[in-house]
N, CA, C, O and CB atoms as a CASP TS submission, in Angstrom:
PFRMAT TS
TARGET T0000
AUTHOR 0000-0000-0000
METHOD Language model
MODEL 1
PARENT N/A
ATOM      1  N   MET     1       1.941  -2.555 -12.968  1.00  0.00           N
ATOM      2  CA  MET     1       1.111  -3.588 -12.413  1.00  0.00           C
ATOM      3  C   MET     1      -0.266  -3.018 -12.085  1.00  0.00           C
ATOM      4  O   MET     1      -0.385  -1.860 -11.686  1.00  0.00           O
ATOM      5  CB  MET     1       1.766  -4.196 -11.170  1.00  0.00           C
ATOM      6  N   VAL     2      -1.257  -3.799 -12.246  1.00  0.00           N
ATOM      7  CA  VAL     2      -2.612  -3.385 -11.914  1.00  0.00           C
ATOM      8  C   VAL     2      -3.141  -4.322 -10.833  1.00  0.00           C
ATOM      9  O   VAL     2      -3.264  -5.529 -11.039  1.00  0.00           O
ATOM     10  CB  VAL     2      -3.538  -3.394 -13.177  1.00  0.00           C
ATOM     11  N   LEU     3      -3.448  -3.739  -9.680  1.00  0.00           N
ATOM     12  CA  LEU     3      -4.028  -4.530  -8.607  1.00  0.00           C
ATOM     13  C   LEU     3      -5.531  -4.624  -8.818  1.00  0.00           C
ATOM     14  O   LEU     3      -6.169  -3.652  -9.223  1.00  0.00           O
ATOM     15  CB  LEU     3      -3.701  -3.918  -7.223  1.00  0.00           C
ATOM     16  N   SER     4      -6.090  -5.781  -8.546  1.00  0.00           N
ATOM     17  CA  SER     4      -7.524  -5.955  -8.731  1.00  0.00           C
ATOM     18  C   SER     4      -8.292  -5.185  -7.658  1.00  0.00           C
ATOM     19  O   SER     4      -7.790  -4.957  -6.557  1.00  0.00           O
ATOM     20  CB  SER     4      -7.898  -7.450  -8.694  1.00  0.00           C
ATOM     21  N   ASP     5      -9.502  -4.795  -7.999  1.00  0.00           N
ATOM     22  CA  ASP     5     -10.353  -4.069  -7.054  1.00  0.00           C
ATOM     23  C   ASP     5     -10.671  -4.917  -5.830  1.00  0.00           C
ATOM     24  O   ASP     5     -10.773  -4.399  -4.718  1.00  0.00           O
ATOM     25  CB  ASP     5     -11.651  -3.630  -7.735  1.00  0.00           C
ATOM     26  N   ILE     6     -10.826  -6.209  -6.033  1.00  0.00           N
ATOM     27  CA  ILE     6     -11.128  -7.117  -4.925  1.00  0.00           C
ATOM     28  C   ILE     6      -9.962  -7.134  -3.929  1.00  0.00           C
ATOM     29  O   ILE     6     -10.173  -7.073  -2.718  1.00  0.00           O
ATOM     30  CB  ILE     6     -11.414  -8.552  -5.454  1.00  0.00           C
ATOM     31  N   LEU     7      -8.747  -7.217  -4.444  1.00  0.00           N
ATOM     32  CA  LEU     7      -7.567  -7.218  -3.581  1.00  0.00           C
ATOM     33  C   LEU     7      -7.433  -5.884  -2.852  1.00  0.00           C
ATOM     34  O   LEU     7      -7.139  -5.860  -1.657  1.00  0.00           O
ATOM     35  CB  LEU     7      -6.297  -7.508  -4.401  1.00  0.00           C
ATOM     36  N   LEU     8      -7.642  -4.786  -3.550  1.00  0.00           N
ATOM     37  CA  LEU     8      -7.522  -3.466  -2.935  1.00  0.00           C
ATOM     38  C   LEU     8      -8.522  -3.267  -1.798  1.00  0.00           C
ATOM     39  O   LEU     8      -8.212  -2.595  -0.814  1.00  0.00           O
ATOM     40  CB  LEU     8      -7.716  -2.385  -3.984  1.00  0.00           C
ATOM     41  N   LYS     9      -9.693  -3.832  -1.921  1.00  0.00           N
ATOM     42  CA  LYS     9     -10.702  -3.705  -0.869  1.00  0.00           C
ATOM     43  C   LYS     9     -10.318  -4.489   0.383  1.00  0.00           C
ATOM     44  O   LYS     9     -10.741  -4.142   1.486  1.00  0.00           O
ATOM     45  CB  LYS     9     -12.055  -4.179  -1.380  1.00  0.00           C
ATOM     46  N   LYS    10      -9.529  -5.533   0.219  1.00  0.00           N
ATOM     47  CA  LYS    10      -9.160  -6.388   1.350  1.00  0.00           C
ATOM     48  C   LYS    10      -7.872  -5.938   2.039  1.00  0.00           C
ATOM     49  O   LYS    10      -7.680  -6.214   3.223  1.00  0.00           O
ATOM     50  CB  LYS    10      -9.007  -7.818   0.881  1.00  0.00           C
ATOM     51  N   LEU    11      -6.993  -5.252   1.317  1.00  0.00           N
ATOM     52  CA  LEU    11      -5.729  -4.823   1.903  1.00  0.00           C
ATOM     53  C   LEU    11      -5.941  -3.637   2.834  1.00  0.00           C
ATOM     54  O   LEU    11      -6.694  -2.714   2.524  1.00  0.00           O
ATOM     55  CB  LEU    11      -4.726  -4.463   0.807  1.00  0.00           C
ATOM     56  N   VAL    12      -5.268  -3.674   3.976  1.00  0.00           N
ATOM     57  CA  VAL    12      -5.309  -2.567   4.924  1.00  0.00           C
ATOM     58  C   VAL    12      -3.884  -2.249   5.370  1.00  0.00           C
ATOM     59  O   VAL    12      -2.970  -3.058   5.212  1.00  0.00           O
ATOM     60  CB  VAL    12      -6.214  -2.907   6.148  1.00  0.00           C
ATOM     61  N   CYS    13      -3.722  -1.079   5.917  1.00  0.00           N
ATOM     62  CA  CYS    13      -2.428  -0.671   6.447  1.00  0.00           C
ATOM     63  C   CYS    13      -2.074  -1.566   7.633  1.00  0.00           C
ATOM     64  O   CYS    13      -2.888  -1.723   8.543  1.00  0.00           O
ATOM     65  CB  CYS    13      -2.443   0.831   6.866  1.00  0.00           C
ATOM     66  N   PRO    14      -0.893  -2.147   7.642  1.00  0.00           N
ATOM     67  CA  PRO    14      -0.516  -3.012   8.761  1.00  0.00           C
ATOM     68  C   PRO    14      -0.296  -2.232  10.060  1.00  0.00           C
ATOM     69  O   PRO    14      -0.297  -2.814  11.144  1.00  0.00           O
ATOM     70  CB  PRO    14       0.743  -3.784   8.413  1.00  0.00           C
ATOM     71  N   ASN    15      -0.111  -0.935   9.947  1.00  0.00           N
ATOM     72  CA  ASN    15       0.136  -0.101  11.120  1.00  0.00           C
ATOM     73  C   ASN    15      -1.163   0.301  11.825  1.00  0.00           C
ATOM     74  O   ASN    15      -1.303   0.096  13.031  1.00  0.00           O
ATOM     75  CB  ASN    15       0.910   1.145  10.716  1.00  0.00           C
ATOM     76  N   CYS    16      -2.110   0.871  11.076  1.00  0.00           N
ATOM     77  CA  CYS    16      -3.340   1.402  11.682  1.00  0.00           C
ATOM     78  C   CYS    16      -4.604   0.657  11.267  1.00  0.00           C
ATOM     79  O   CYS    16      -5.687   0.946  11.776  1.00  0.00           O
ATOM     80  CB  CYS    16      -3.491   2.849  11.327  1.00  0.00           C
ATOM     81  N   LYS    17      -4.479  -0.289  10.356  1.00  0.00           N
ATOM     82  CA  LYS    17      -5.601  -1.052   9.797  1.00  0.00           C
ATOM     83  C   LYS    17      -6.548  -0.179   8.981  1.00  0.00           C
ATOM     84  O   LYS    17      -7.708  -0.530   8.768  1.00  0.00           O
ATOM     85  CB  LYS    17      -6.373  -1.731  10.913  1.00  0.00           C
ATOM     86  N   GLY    18      -6.034   0.964   8.526  1.00  0.00           N
ATOM     87  CA  GLY    18      -6.818   1.878   7.704  1.00  0.00           C
ATOM     88  C   GLY    18      -6.754   1.519   6.223  1.00  0.00           C
ATOM     89  O   GLY    18      -6.041   0.602   5.817  1.00  0.00           O
ATOM     90  N   LYS    19      -7.511   2.260   5.437  1.00  0.00           N
ATOM     91  CA  LYS    19      -7.613   2.031   4.004  1.00  0.00           C
ATOM     92  C   LYS    19      -6.309   2.412   3.288  1.00  0.00           C
ATOM     93  O   LYS    19      -5.668   3.411   3.616  1.00  0.00           O
ATOM     94  CB  LYS    19      -8.789   2.827   3.425  1.00  0.00           C
ATOM     95  N   LEU    20      -5.940   1.591   2.310  1.00  0.00           N
ATOM     96  CA  LEU    20      -4.794   1.881   1.455  1.00  0.00           C
ATOM     97  C   LEU    20      -5.287   2.333   0.091  1.00  0.00           C
ATOM     98  O   LEU    20      -6.259   1.796  -0.441  1.00  0.00           O
ATOM     99  CB  LEU    20      -3.871   0.645   1.321  1.00  0.00           C
ATOM    100  N   VAL    21      -4.610   3.322  -0.465  1.00  0.00           N
ATOM    101  CA  VAL    21      -4.952   3.857  -1.782  1.00  0.00           C
ATOM    102  C   VAL    21      -3.833   3.478  -2.741  1.00  0.00           C
ATOM    103  O   VAL    21      -2.657   3.695  -2.450  1.00  0.00           O
ATOM    104  CB  VAL    21      -5.162   5.416  -1.738  1.00  0.00           C
ATOM    105  N   TYR    22      -4.201   2.913  -3.880  1.00  0.00           N
ATOM    106  CA  TYR    22      -3.218   2.489  -4.884  1.00  0.00           C
ATOM    107  C   TYR    22      -2.904   3.651  -5.814  1.00  0.00           C
ATOM    108  O   TYR    22      -3.799   4.195  -6.462  1.00  0.00           O
ATOM    109  CB  TYR    22      -3.737   1.271  -5.693  1.00  0.00           C
ATOM    110  N   GLU    23      -1.629   4.030  -5.879  1.00  0.00           N
ATOM    111  CA  GLU    23      -1.179   5.060  -6.804  1.00  0.00           C
ATOM    112  C   GLU    23      -0.456   4.381  -7.961  1.00  0.00           C
ATOM    113  O   GLU    23       0.665   3.895  -7.815  1.00  0.00           O
ATOM    114  CB  GLU    23      -0.253   6.099  -6.091  1.00  0.00           C
ATOM    115  N   LYS    24      -1.119   4.357  -9.108  1.00  0.00           N
ATOM    116  CA  LYS    24      -0.596   3.639 -10.270  1.00  0.00           C
ATOM    117  C   LYS    24       0.717   4.227 -10.770  1.00  0.00           C
ATOM    118  O   LYS    24       1.622   3.486 -11.152  1.00  0.00           O
ATOM    119  CB  LYS    24      -1.618   3.649 -11.388  1.00  0.00           C
ATOM    120  N   GLU    25       0.830   5.566 -10.770  1.00  0.00           N
ATOM    121  CA  GLU    25       2.035   6.211 -11.302  1.00  0.00           C
ATOM    122  C   GLU    25       3.280   5.816 -10.519  1.00  0.00           C
ATOM    123  O   GLU    25       4.345   5.600 -11.097  1.00  0.00           O
ATOM    124  CB  GLU    25       1.874   7.725 -11.282  1.00  0.00           C
ATOM    125  N   LYS    26       3.139   5.724  -9.202  1.00  0.00           N
ATOM    126  CA  LYS    26       4.277   5.389  -8.345  1.00  0.00           C
ATOM    127  C   LYS    26       4.362   3.902  -8.044  1.00  0.00           C
ATOM    128  O   LYS    26       5.372   3.429  -7.522  1.00  0.00           O
ATOM    129  CB  LYS    26       4.193   6.159  -7.050  1.00  0.00           C
ATOM    130  N   ASP    27       3.307   3.160  -8.371  1.00  0.00           N
ATOM    131  CA  ASP    27       3.211   1.724  -8.089  1.00  0.00           C
ATOM    132  C   ASP    27       3.414   1.463  -6.599  1.00  0.00           C
ATOM    133  O   ASP    27       4.216   0.620  -6.198  1.00  0.00           O
ATOM    134  CB  ASP    27       4.250   0.932  -8.919  1.00  0.00           C
ATOM    135  N   LYS    28       2.653   2.224  -5.781  1.00  0.00           N
ATOM    136  CA  LYS    28       2.733   2.098  -4.335  1.00  0.00           C
ATOM    137  C   LYS    28       1.337   2.137  -3.730  1.00  0.00           C
ATOM    138  O   LYS    28       0.391   2.648  -4.330  1.00  0.00           O
ATOM    139  CB  LYS    28       3.610   3.210  -3.741  1.00  0.00           C
ATOM    140  N   LEU    29       1.237   1.585  -2.531  1.00  0.00           N
ATOM    141  CA  LEU    29       0.009   1.669  -1.742  1.00  0.00           C
ATOM    142  C   LEU    29       0.243   2.718  -0.666  1.00  0.00           C
ATOM    143  O   LEU    29       1.243   2.670   0.051  1.00  0.00           O
ATOM    144  CB  LEU    29      -0.385   0.271  -1.113  1.00  0.00           C
ATOM    145  N   ILE    30      -0.684   3.669  -0.553  1.00  0.00           N
ATOM    146  CA  ILE    30      -0.522   4.801   0.339  1.00  0.00           C
ATOM    147  C   ILE    30      -1.538   4.730   1.473  1.00  0.00           C
ATOM    148  O   ILE    30      -2.722   4.479   1.248  1.00  0.00           O
ATOM    149  CB  ILE    30      -0.665   6.118  -0.431  1.00  0.00           C
ATOM    150  N   CYS    31      -1.057   4.954   2.694  1.00  0.00           N
ATOM    151  CA  CYS    31      -1.932   5.132   3.846  1.00  0.00           C
ATOM    152  C   CYS    31      -1.844   6.606   4.227  1.00  0.00           C
ATOM    153  O   CYS    31      -0.815   7.067   4.721  1.00  0.00           O
ATOM    154  CB  CYS    31      -1.525   4.182   5.055  1.00  0.00           C
ATOM    155  N   HIS    32      -2.932   7.345   3.994  1.00  0.00           N
ATOM    156  CA  HIS    32      -2.935   8.771   4.283  1.00  0.00           C
ATOM    157  C   HIS    32      -3.009   9.041   5.786  1.00  0.00           C
ATOM    158  O   HIS    32      -2.545  10.083   6.249  1.00  0.00           O
ATOM    159  CB  HIS    32      -4.101   9.446   3.573  1.00  0.00           C
ATOM    160  N   LYS    33      -3.579   8.124   6.540  1.00  0.00           N
ATOM    161  CA  LYS    33      -3.692   8.284   7.987  1.00  0.00           C
ATOM    162  C   LYS    33      -2.311   8.227   8.653  1.00  0.00           C
ATOM    163  O   LYS    33      -2.019   9.020   9.548  1.00  0.00           O
ATOM    164  CB  LYS    33      -4.613   7.197   8.573  1.00  0.00           C
ATOM    165  N   CYS    34      -1.473   7.297   8.219  1.00  0.00           N
ATOM    166  CA  CYS    34      -0.130   7.123   8.786  1.00  0.00           C
ATOM    167  C   CYS    34       0.948   7.875   8.001  1.00  0.00           C
ATOM    168  O   CYS    34       2.088   7.986   8.450  1.00  0.00           O
ATOM    169  CB  CYS    34       0.220   5.646   8.835  1.00  0.00           C
ATOM    170  N   ASN    35       0.578   8.386   6.834  1.00  0.00           N
ATOM    171  CA  ASN    35       1.538   9.039   5.927  1.00  0.00           C
ATOM    172  C   ASN    35       2.681   8.101   5.557  1.00  0.00           C
ATOM    173  O   ASN    35       3.855   8.463   5.625  1.00  0.00           O
ATOM    174  CB  ASN    35       2.102  10.316   6.570  1.00  0.00           C
ATOM    175  N   LEU    36       2.302   6.874   5.162  1.00  0.00           N
ATOM    176  CA  LEU    36       3.269   5.867   4.748  1.00  0.00           C
ATOM    177  C   LEU    36       2.944   5.373   3.351  1.00  0.00           C
ATOM    178  O   LEU    36       1.782   5.313   2.949  1.00  0.00           O
ATOM    179  CB  LEU    36       3.292   4.697   5.737  1.00  0.00           C
ATOM    180  N   ALA    37       3.989   5.021   2.620  1.00  0.00           N
ATOM    181  CA  ALA    37       3.833   4.427   1.289  1.00  0.00           C
ATOM    182  C   ALA    37       4.488   3.051   1.309  1.00  0.00           C
ATOM    183  O   ALA    37       5.633   2.894   1.732  1.00  0.00           O
ATOM    184  CB  ALA    37       4.464   5.340   0.171  1.00  0.00           C
ATOM    185  N   TYR    38       3.732   2.059   0.839  1.00  0.00           N
ATOM    186  CA  TYR    38       4.232   0.683   0.769  1.00  0.00           C
ATOM    187  C   TYR    38       4.493   0.342  -0.691  1.00  0.00           C
ATOM    188  O   TYR    38       3.622   0.525  -1.541  1.00  0.00           O
ATOM    189  CB  TYR    38       3.219  -0.329   1.408  1.00  0.00           C
ATOM    190  N   ARG    39       5.680  -0.148  -0.977  1.00  0.00           N
ATOM    191  CA  ARG    39       6.048  -0.460  -2.363  1.00  0.00           C
ATOM    192  C   ARG    39       5.443  -1.784  -2.809  1.00  0.00           C
ATOM    193  O   ARG    39       4.989  -2.594  -2.000  1.00  0.00           O
ATOM    194  CB  ARG    39       7.572  -0.505  -2.514  1.00  0.00           C
ATOM    195  N   ILE    40       5.453  -1.970  -4.099  1.00  0.00           N
ATOM    196  CA  ILE    40       4.993  -3.221  -4.705  1.00  0.00           C
ATOM    197  C   ILE    40       6.173  -3.776  -5.493  1.00  0.00           C
ATOM    198  O   ILE    40       6.691  -3.121  -6.397  1.00  0.00           O
ATOM    199  CB  ILE    40       3.715  -3.005  -5.633  1.00  0.00           C
ATOM    200  N   THR    41       6.593  -4.988  -5.141  1.00  0.00           N
ATOM    201  CA  THR    41       7.744  -5.623  -5.780  1.00  0.00           C
ATOM    202  C   THR    41       7.307  -6.931  -6.413  1.00  0.00           C
ATOM    203  O   THR    41       6.705  -7.776  -5.751  1.00  0.00           O
ATOM    204  CB  THR    41       8.888  -5.863  -4.762  1.00  0.00           C
ATOM    205  N   ASN    42       7.607  -7.101  -7.695  1.00  0.00           N
ATOM    206  CA  ASN    42       7.244  -8.320  -8.425  1.00  0.00           C
ATOM    207  C   ASN    42       5.757  -8.636  -8.281  1.00  0.00           C
ATOM    208  O   ASN    42       5.370  -9.787  -8.081  1.00  0.00           O
ATOM    209  CB  ASN    42       8.078  -9.506  -7.927  1.00  0.00           C
ATOM    210  N   ASN    43       4.933  -7.596  -8.385  1.00  0.00           N
ATOM    211  CA  ASN    43       3.471  -7.704  -8.301  1.00  0.00           C
ATOM    212  C   ASN    43       2.965  -8.125  -6.920  1.00  0.00           C
ATOM    213  O   ASN    43       1.830  -8.586  -6.793  1.00  0.00           O
ATOM    214  CB  ASN    43       2.980  -8.689  -9.327  1.00  0.00           C
ATOM    215  N   ILE    44       3.800  -7.970  -5.884  1.00  0.00           N
ATOM    216  CA  ILE    44       3.420  -8.337  -4.522  1.00  0.00           C
ATOM    217  C   ILE    44       3.565  -7.106  -3.631  1.00  0.00           C
ATOM    218  O   ILE    44       4.653  -6.538  -3.535  1.00  0.00           O
ATOM    219  CB  ILE    44       4.294  -9.524  -3.989  1.00  0.00           C
ATOM    220  N   PRO    45       2.474  -6.686  -2.974  1.00  0.00           N
ATOM    221  CA  PRO    45       2.573  -5.565  -2.040  1.00  0.00           C
ATOM    222  C   PRO    45       3.442  -5.944  -0.838  1.00  0.00           C
ATOM    223  O   PRO    45       3.238  -6.987  -0.217  1.00  0.00           O
ATOM    224  CB  PRO    45       1.169  -5.127  -1.569  1.00  0.00           C
ATOM    225  N   VAL    46       4.408  -5.088  -0.520  1.00  0.00           N
ATOM    226  CA  VAL    46       5.290  -5.315   0.621  1.00  0.00           C
ATOM    227  C   VAL    46       4.734  -4.490   1.784  1.00  0.00           C
ATOM    228  O   VAL    46       5.019  -3.299   1.906  1.00  0.00           O
ATOM    229  CB  VAL    46       6.795  -4.922   0.291  1.00  0.00           C
ATOM    230  N   LEU    47       3.946  -5.132   2.623  1.00  0.00           N
ATOM    231  CA  LEU    47       3.256  -4.437   3.706  1.00  0.00           C
ATOM    232  C   LEU    47       3.988  -4.629   5.031  1.00  0.00           C
ATOM    233  O   LEU    47       3.432  -5.156   5.994  1.00  0.00           O
ATOM    234  CB  LEU    47       1.811  -4.932   3.823  1.00  0.00           C
ATOM    235  N   LEU    48       5.219  -4.199   5.059  1.00  0.00           N
ATOM    236  CA  LEU    48       6.048  -4.271   6.261  1.00  0.00           C
ATOM    237  C   LEU    48       6.341  -2.849   6.728  1.00  0.00           C
ATOM    238  O   LEU    48       6.775  -2.010   5.939  1.00  0.00           O
ATOM    239  CB  LEU    48       7.377  -5.061   5.992  1.00  0.00           C
ATOM    240  N   ASN    49       6.104  -2.577   8.008  1.00  0.00           N
ATOM    241  CA  ASN    49       6.350  -1.239   8.523  1.00  0.00           C
ATOM    242  C   ASN    49       7.813  -0.828   8.375  1.00  0.00           C
ATOM    243  O   ASN    49       8.103   0.344   8.136  1.00  0.00           O
ATOM    244  CB  ASN    49       5.938  -1.162   9.979  1.00  0.00           C
ATOM    245  N   ASP    50       8.722  -1.765   8.513  1.00  0.00           N
ATOM    246  CA  ASP    50      10.149  -1.454   8.372  1.00  0.00           C
ATOM    247  C   ASP    50      10.515  -1.059   6.938  1.00  0.00           C
ATOM    248  O   ASP    50      11.494  -0.344   6.723  1.00  0.00           O
ATOM    249  CB  ASP    50      10.989  -2.653   8.804  1.00  0.00           C
ATOM    250  N   GLU    51       9.749  -1.512   5.979  1.00  0.00           N
ATOM    251  CA  GLU    51      10.017  -1.249   4.562  1.00  0.00           C
ATOM    252  C   GLU    51       9.241  -0.044   4.035  1.00  0.00           C
ATOM    253  O   GLU    51       9.473   0.391   2.907  1.00  0.00           O
ATOM    254  CB  GLU    51       9.675  -2.473   3.735  1.00  0.00           C
ATOM    255  N   ALA    52       8.320   0.502   4.837  1.00  0.00           N
ATOM    256  CA  ALA    52       7.468   1.596   4.394  1.00  0.00           C
ATOM    257  C   ALA    52       8.263   2.893   4.249  1.00  0.00           C
ATOM    258  O   ALA    52       9.231   3.138   4.969  1.00  0.00           O
ATOM    259  CB  ALA    52       6.313   1.793   5.372  1.00  0.00           C
ATOM    260  N   GLU    53       7.825   3.706   3.304  1.00  0.00           N
ATOM    261  CA  GLU    53       8.449   5.006   3.042  1.00  0.00           C
ATOM    262  C   GLU    53       7.568   6.091   3.653  1.00  0.00           C
ATOM    263  O   GLU    53       6.362   6.132   3.413  1.00  0.00           O
ATOM    264  CB  GLU    53       8.650   5.246   1.501  1.00  0.00           C
ATOM    265  N   LYS    54       8.184   6.973   4.449  1.00  0.00           N
ATOM    266  CA  LYS    54       7.423   8.066   5.047  1.00  0.00           C
ATOM    267  C   LYS    54       7.159   9.140   4.001  1.00  0.00           C
ATOM    268  O   LYS    54       8.032   9.475   3.201  1.00  0.00           O
ATOM    269  CB  LYS    54       8.174   8.661   6.260  1.00  0.00           C
ATOM    270  N   LEU    55       5.945   9.674   4.019  1.00  0.00           N
ATOM    271  CA  LEU    55       5.572  10.719   3.067  1.00  0.00           C
ATOM    272  C   LEU    55       5.820  12.088   3.654  1.00  0.00           C
ATOM    273  O   LEU    55       5.565  13.097   2.995  1.00  0.00           O
ATOM    274  CB  LEU    55       4.110  10.581   2.656  1.00  0.00           C
TER
END
């Protein structure tokens, strides 16, 4: 899946409101400040803290 640049600029980490980085290889959104990875399912970012993967 390819997220649009416009969408990526608007998405923030639900935990710290920091910037998310899209990793195409893993198909995840990464928050380096919180060390969390948010998965993308069916082309929809799952931005739930309970669903986040710790890095």
